[in-house]
Residue frames as a rotation matrix with the C-alpha (Angstrom) as fourth column:
MET 1
0.575 0.818 0.000 0.00
0.818 -0.575 0.000 0.00
0.000 0.000 -1.000 0.00
LEU 2
0.354 -0.521 -0.777 2.89
0.228 -0.757 0.612 2.31
-0.907 -0.394 -0.149 0.77
LEU 3
-0.702 -0.660 0.266 4.32
0.379 -0.031 0.925 1.91
-0.602 0.751 0.272 -2.73
VAL 4
-0.183 0.736 0.652 0.94
0.954 -0.028 0.299 2.49
0.238 0.677 -0.697 -4.35
SER 5
0.718 0.455 -0.527 0.38
0.617 -0.767 0.178 5.60
-0.324 -0.453 -0.831 -2.26
TYR 6
-0.055 -0.836 -0.545 3.84
0.162 -0.546 0.822 6.94
-0.985 -0.043 0.165 -3.09
PHE 7
-0.693 -0.189 0.696 3.36
0.675 0.170 0.718 6.26
-0.254 0.967 0.009 -6.81
TYR 8
0.153 0.858 0.490 0.04
0.915 -0.311 0.258 8.10
0.374 0.408 -0.833 -6.97
GLU 9
0.610 0.034 -0.792 1.20
0.531 -0.759 0.376 10.89
-0.588 -0.650 -0.481 -4.67
THR 10
-0.457 -0.852 -0.258 4.09
0.291 -0.417 0.861 11.78
-0.841 0.318 0.438 -6.97
ARG 11
-0.650 0.300 0.698 1.82
0.732 0.003 0.681 11.76
0.202 0.954 -0.222 -10.00
TYR 12
0.431 0.888 -0.159 -0.79
0.894 -0.396 0.209 13.81
0.122 -0.232 -0.965 -8.15
LYS 13
0.180 -0.440 -0.880 1.73
0.463 -0.751 0.471 16.48
-0.868 -0.492 0.069 -7.11
VAL 14
-0.831 -0.542 0.124 2.82
0.330 -0.302 0.894 17.03
-0.448 0.784 0.430 -10.70
ALA 15
-0.438 0.746 0.502 -0.75
0.772 0.026 0.635 17.09
0.461 0.665 -0.587 -12.02
ALA 16
0.486 0.634 -0.602 -2.01
0.858 -0.479 0.189 19.38
-0.169 -0.608 -0.776 -9.26
ARG 17
-0.206 -0.646 -0.735 0.82
0.338 -0.752 0.566 21.83
-0.918 -0.132 0.373 -9.88
ALA 18
-0.902 -0.088 0.422 0.05
0.430 -0.130 0.893 21.84
-0.024 0.988 0.155 -13.61
THR 19
0.034 0.993 0.115 -3.60
0.927 -0.074 0.368 22.55
0.374 0.094 -0.923 -12.81
GLN 20
0.409 0.060 -0.910 -2.65
0.637 -0.733 0.238 25.49
-0.653 -0.678 -0.338 -10.60
ASP 21
-0.640 -0.723 -0.260 -0.37
0.263 -0.524 0.810 26.86
-0.722 0.450 0.525 -13.32
GLU 22
-0.716 0.425 0.553 -3.06
0.622 0.031 0.782 26.57
0.315 0.905 -0.287 -16.00
GLY 23
0.354 0.874 -0.333 -5.60
0.932 -0.300 0.202 28.25
0.077 -0.382 -0.921 -13.73
GLY 24
0.097 -0.428 -0.899 -3.19
0.432 -0.795 0.426 31.09
-0.897 -0.429 0.107 -13.15
HIS 25
-0.883 -0.431 0.188 -2.54
0.325 -0.270 0.906 31.48
-0.340 0.861 0.378 -16.87
LEU 26
-0.304 0.861 0.407 -6.26
0.834 0.034 0.551 31.59
0.461 0.507 -0.728 -17.57
ALA 27
0.498 0.475 -0.725 -6.88
0.804 -0.567 0.180 34.16
-0.326 -0.673 -0.664 -14.84
THR 28
-0.339 -0.716 -0.610 -4.05
0.296 -0.697 0.654 36.31
-0.893 0.041 0.448 -16.17
LEU 29
-0.850 0.071 0.523 -5.44
0.521 -0.038 0.853 36.13
0.080 0.997 -0.005 -19.70
VAL 30
0.162 0.986 0.048 -8.88
0.922 -0.169 0.349 37.18
0.352 -0.012 -0.936 -18.51
GLU 31
0.389 -0.054 -0.920 -7.48
0.623 -0.720 0.306 40.02
-0.678 -0.692 -0.247 -16.40
GLU 32
-0.667 -0.712 -0.221 -5.31
0.280 -0.514 0.811 41.35
-0.691 0.479 0.542 -19.23
THR 33
-0.643 0.500 0.580 -8.22
0.677 0.018 0.735 41.19
0.358 0.866 -0.350 -21.65
MET 34
0.406 0.864 -0.298 -10.57
0.904 -0.332 0.268 42.99
0.132 -0.378 -0.916 -19.28
LEU 35
0.127 -0.430 -0.894 -8.04
0.482 -0.761 0.434 45.71
-0.867 -0.486 0.111 -18.50
GLY 36
-0.768 -0.491 -0.411 -7.45
-0.125 -0.514 0.848 46.32
-0.629 0.703 0.333 -22.20
ILE 37
-0.161 0.785 0.598 -10.98
0.701 0.517 -0.491 45.69
-0.695 0.340 -0.633 -23.46
ARG 38
0.637 0.397 -0.660 -11.19
-0.097 -0.809 -0.580 49.06
-0.764 0.433 -0.478 -25.19
ILE 39
-0.220 -0.807 -0.548 -7.99
-0.810 -0.162 0.564 48.39
-0.544 0.568 -0.618 -27.10
VAL 40
-0.746 -0.006 0.666 -9.10
0.180 0.961 0.209 44.86
-0.642 0.276 -0.716 -27.95
ARG 41
0.265 0.936 0.231 -12.37
0.636 0.010 -0.771 46.19
-0.724 0.352 -0.593 -29.35
ALA 42
0.490 -0.099 -0.866 -10.75
-0.414 -0.901 -0.131 49.14
-0.767 0.423 -0.482 -31.11
TYR 43
-0.431 -0.756 -0.493 -8.43
-0.835 0.126 0.535 46.88
-0.342 0.642 -0.686 -33.06
GLY 44
0.409 0.733 -0.544 -11.03
-0.882 0.469 -0.032 44.17
0.232 0.493 0.839 -33.67
GLN 45
-0.556 -0.751 -0.356 -9.16
-0.587 0.658 -0.471 41.50
0.588 -0.053 -0.807 -31.72
GLY 46
-0.008 0.657 0.753 -12.18
-0.982 0.139 -0.132 40.11
-0.191 -0.741 0.644 -29.88
ARG 47
0.865 0.375 -0.334 -12.31
-0.459 0.860 -0.223 36.86
0.204 0.346 0.916 -31.80
GLY 48
0.105 -0.921 -0.376 -8.59
-0.163 0.357 -0.920 36.29
0.981 0.157 -0.112 -31.39
ARG 49
-0.610 -0.284 0.740 -8.80
-0.733 -0.153 -0.663 36.83
0.302 -0.947 -0.115 -27.63
LEU 50
0.406 0.827 0.388 -11.81
-0.889 0.456 -0.042 34.52
-0.211 -0.328 0.921 -27.48
ALA 51
0.713 -0.219 -0.666 -9.84
-0.223 0.830 -0.512 31.82
0.664 0.514 0.543 -29.29
LEU 52
-0.421 -0.902 0.094 -6.98
-0.320 0.051 -0.946 32.27
0.848 -0.429 -0.310 -26.80
PHE 53
-0.316 0.394 0.863 -9.44
-0.947 -0.074 -0.313 32.01
-0.060 -0.916 0.397 -23.91
ARG 54
0.744 0.656 -0.124 -11.01
-0.667 0.741 -0.078 28.85
0.041 0.141 0.989 -25.30
ALA 55
0.357 -0.697 -0.622 -7.62
-0.104 0.632 -0.768 27.21
0.928 0.339 0.153 -25.85
GLN 56
-0.646 -0.614 0.455 -6.45
-0.480 -0.137 -0.866 28.11
0.594 -0.778 -0.206 -22.35
ALA 57
0.018 0.744 0.668 -9.73
-0.983 0.135 -0.123 26.93
-0.182 -0.655 0.733 -20.82
GLU 58
0.800 0.237 -0.552 -9.36
-0.418 0.879 -0.229 23.63
0.431 0.414 0.802 -22.67
ARG 59
-0.168 -0.933 -0.319 -5.83
-0.109 0.339 -0.934 23.19
0.980 -0.122 -0.159 -21.30
LEU 60
-0.607 0.024 0.794 -7.15
-0.780 -0.208 -0.590 23.86
0.152 -0.978 0.145 -17.80
ARG 61
0.491 0.862 0.125 -9.97
-0.869 0.495 0.003 21.36
-0.059 -0.110 0.992 -18.32
THR 62
0.545 -0.373 -0.751 -7.50
-0.184 0.821 -0.541 18.72
0.818 0.433 0.379 -19.51
ALA 63
-0.572 -0.805 0.159 -5.27
-0.283 0.012 -0.959 19.33
0.770 -0.593 -0.234 -16.48
GLU 64
-0.303 0.553 0.776 -8.23
-0.949 -0.096 -0.302 19.12
-0.093 -0.827 0.554 -14.10
LEU 65
0.736 0.603 -0.308 -9.40
-0.645 0.762 -0.052 15.86
0.203 0.237 0.950 -15.67
ARG 66
0.031 -0.816 -0.577 -5.89
-0.136 0.568 -0.812 14.43
0.990 0.104 -0.093 -15.28
VAL 67
-0.743 -0.273 0.611 -6.06
-0.597 -0.144 -0.790 15.18
0.304 -0.951 -0.056 -11.54
VAL 68
0.177 0.902 0.394 -9.51
-0.964 0.240 -0.117 13.59
-0.200 -0.359 0.912 -11.28
ARG 69
0.652 0.024 -0.758 -8.30
-0.395 0.864 -0.312 10.45
0.647 0.503 0.572 -13.07
ILE 70
-0.448 -0.875 -0.183 -5.34
-0.181 0.290 -0.940 10.13
0.875 -0.388 -0.289 -10.72
MET 71
-0.598 0.294 0.746 -7.59
-0.800 -0.170 -0.575 10.58
-0.042 -0.941 0.337 -7.69
ALA 72
0.523 0.843 -0.122 -10.02
-0.852 0.523 -0.040 7.98
0.030 0.125 0.992 -9.04
ALA 73
0.347 -0.481 -0.805 -7.24
-0.186 0.806 -0.562 5.47
0.919 0.344 0.190 -9.65
LEU 74
-0.729 -0.635 0.256 -5.81
-0.334 0.003 -0.943 6.05
0.598 -0.773 -0.214 -6.18
SER 75
-0.222 0.743 0.631 -9.21
-0.961 -0.057 -0.271 5.71
-0.166 -0.666 0.727 -4.56
THR 76
0.704 0.480 -0.524 -9.85
-0.612 0.784 -0.104 2.47
0.361 0.394 0.845 -6.43
ALA 77
-0.049 -0.817 -0.574 -6.42
-0.102 0.576 -0.811 1.08
0.994 0.019 -0.112 -5.54
LEU 78
-0.788 -0.282 0.547 -6.86
-0.524 -0.158 -0.837 1.93
0.323 -0.946 -0.023 -1.85
LEU 79
0.132 0.902 0.412 -10.24
-0.963 0.215 -0.162 0.20
-0.235 -0.375 0.897 -1.80
VAL 80
0.749 0.204 -0.630 -9.23
-0.492 0.809 -0.322 -2.89
0.444 0.551 0.706 -3.77
LEU 81
-0.170 -0.944 -0.281 -5.79
-0.433 0.328 -0.840 -3.69
0.885 -0.021 -0.465 -2.34
PRO 82
-0.606 -0.060 0.793 -6.93
-0.788 0.181 -0.588 -4.38
-0.108 -0.982 -0.157 1.24
GLU 83
0.494 0.853 0.170 -9.68
-0.787 0.521 -0.331 -6.62
-0.371 0.030 0.928 -0.09
LEU 84
0.573 -0.357 -0.738 -7.15
-0.429 0.636 -0.641 -8.65
0.698 0.684 0.211 -2.06
VAL 85
-0.516 -0.837 0.182 -4.91
-0.572 0.178 -0.801 -9.07
0.638 -0.517 -0.571 0.98
TRP 86
-0.451 0.389 0.803 -7.66
-0.820 0.175 -0.545 -10.24
-0.352 -0.905 0.240 3.32
ARG 87
0.627 0.753 -0.202 -8.97
-0.770 0.557 -0.312 -12.91
-0.122 0.351 0.928 0.97
């Protein structure tokens, strides 16, 4: 169980950090766009900024799903392993 926990913990740390980074990038993109909304509109860059937002949001979604998959695998392993030992 210790090895399984260590394996998933190391994977979780990396994935959780990536999720935090992506969330920060997305928040920065939104903040920069809102602060410069007049310039964005004046130069007709709304669609380009929207495409950037969608791409960044998709990267954040992918990172979040990676964390959820790791947590699901860990949860399953921690439930199944003791059952295998006791039988």
